[in-house]
C-alpha positions as CSV (number, residue, x, y, z in Angstrom):
1,X,185.3,51.7,-146.9
2,X,182.3,51.4,-149.1
3,X,183.7,48.2,-150.5
4,X,184.2,46.7,-147.0
5,X,180.8,47.7,-145.8
6,X,179.2,46.0,-148.8
7,X,180.5,42.6,-147.9
8,X,178.2,40.0,-146.4
9,X,178.2,39.4,-142.6
10,X,180.4,36.3,-143.1
11,X,183.3,38.7,-143.8
12,X,183.0,40.6,-140.5
13,X,186.2,39.1,-139.1
14,X,188.0,40.0,-142.3
15,X,186.8,43.6,-142.2
16,X,187.7,43.9,-138.5
17,X,191.2,42.7,-139.2
18,X,191.6,45.3,-142.0
19,X,190.2,48.1,-139.9
20,X,192.6,47.3,-137.1
21,X,195.6,48.0,-139.4
22,X,197.4,51.3,-139.7
23,X,195.8,53.5,-142.4
24,X,199.2,54.2,-143.9
25,X,199.6,50.4,-144.6
26,X,196.2,50.0,-146.2
27,X,195.2,51.3,-149.7
28,X,192.6,50.1,-152.2
29,X,195.0,47.9,-154.0
30,X,196.0,46.1,-150.8
31,X,192.3,45.7,-149.8
32,X,191.4,44.2,-153.1
33,X,194.3,41.8,-153.1
34,X,193.5,40.7,-149.5
35,X,189.8,40.3,-150.4
36,X,190.6,38.2,-153.5
37,X,192.9,36.0,-151.4
38,X,190.2,35.6,-148.8
39,X,187.7,34.6,-151.4
40,X,190.1,32.1,-152.9
41,X,190.7,30.5,-149.5
42,X,186.9,30.3,-148.9
43,X,186.5,28.6,-152.3
44,X,189.1,26.1,-151.5
45,X,187.5,25.3,-148.1
46,X,184.1,24.9,-149.8
47,X,185.5,22.7,-152.5
48,X,187.4,20.5,-149.9
49,X,184.0,19.9,-148.2
50,X,182.8,18.2,-151.4
51,X,185.8,16.1,-151.9
52,X,184.0,13.0,-150.8
53,X,181.4,13.5,-153.6
54,X,184.1,14.0,-156.2
55,X,186.0,10.9,-155.1
56,X,183.0,8.8,-155.9
57,X,182.9,10.0,-159.5
58,X,186.7,10.3,-160.2
59,X,189.7,8.1,-159.4
60,X,190.9,8.9,-155.9
61,X,194.4,9.7,-157.1
62,X,193.3,12.0,-159.9
63,X,193.6,15.7,-159.2
64,X,190.6,17.8,-160.1
65,X,190.4,21.6,-160.1
66,X,187.2,22.9,-158.5
67,X,187.5,26.2,-160.3
68,X,187.8,25.2,-164.0
69,X,186.7,21.6,-163.4
70,X,189.6,20.2,-165.4
71,X,191.7,17.3,-164.1
72,X,195.4,17.5,-163.4
73,X,195.7,20.4,-160.9
74,X,194.0,22.0,-157.9
75,X,192.5,25.5,-157.5
76,X,195.6,26.9,-156.0
77,X,197.6,26.1,-159.2
78,X,194.8,26.9,-161.6
79,X,196.0,29.5,-164.2
80,X,192.4,30.4,-165.1
81,X,191.7,31.2,-161.5
82,X,194.8,33.3,-161.1
83,X,194.1,35.2,-164.4
84,X,190.4,35.8,-163.3
85,X,191.6,37.1,-159.9
86,X,194.0,39.5,-161.5
87,X,191.3,40.7,-163.9
88,X,188.9,41.3,-161.0
89,X,191.5,43.2,-159.0
90,X,192.3,45.4,-162.1
91,X,188.6,46.0,-162.7
92,X,188.1,47.0,-159.0
93,X,190.9,49.5,-159.2
94,X,189.6,50.9,-162.5
95,X,186.1,51.3,-161.0
96,X,187.5,53.0,-158.0
97,X,189.5,55.4,-160.1
98,X,186.5,56.2,-162.2
99,X,184.5,56.9,-159.1
100,X,187.1,59.2,-157.8
101,X,187.2,61.1,-161.1
102,X,183.5,61.7,-161.0
103,X,183.7,63.4,-157.6
């Protein structure tokens, strides 16, 4: 719950949807995975808003990843993005486990 309460107000709908779920279906790993997915979706939305600017500097048919800035793929297919998300999820789980061990 501390994790959810620390999110900015723009995540209120996300938090509400998680709070409405059955507690037996929701654990830390599930919350972290959903949060990372939500962040990824928001990044894609933000990057699609800047597509017009990118098209002016790149060929219109050239794919450009807004995460690693390399051509040839999009964020949803970016291996660096996927690896970073897994690393964040693992770190969050480790941090939570350490916090539980301290108490």
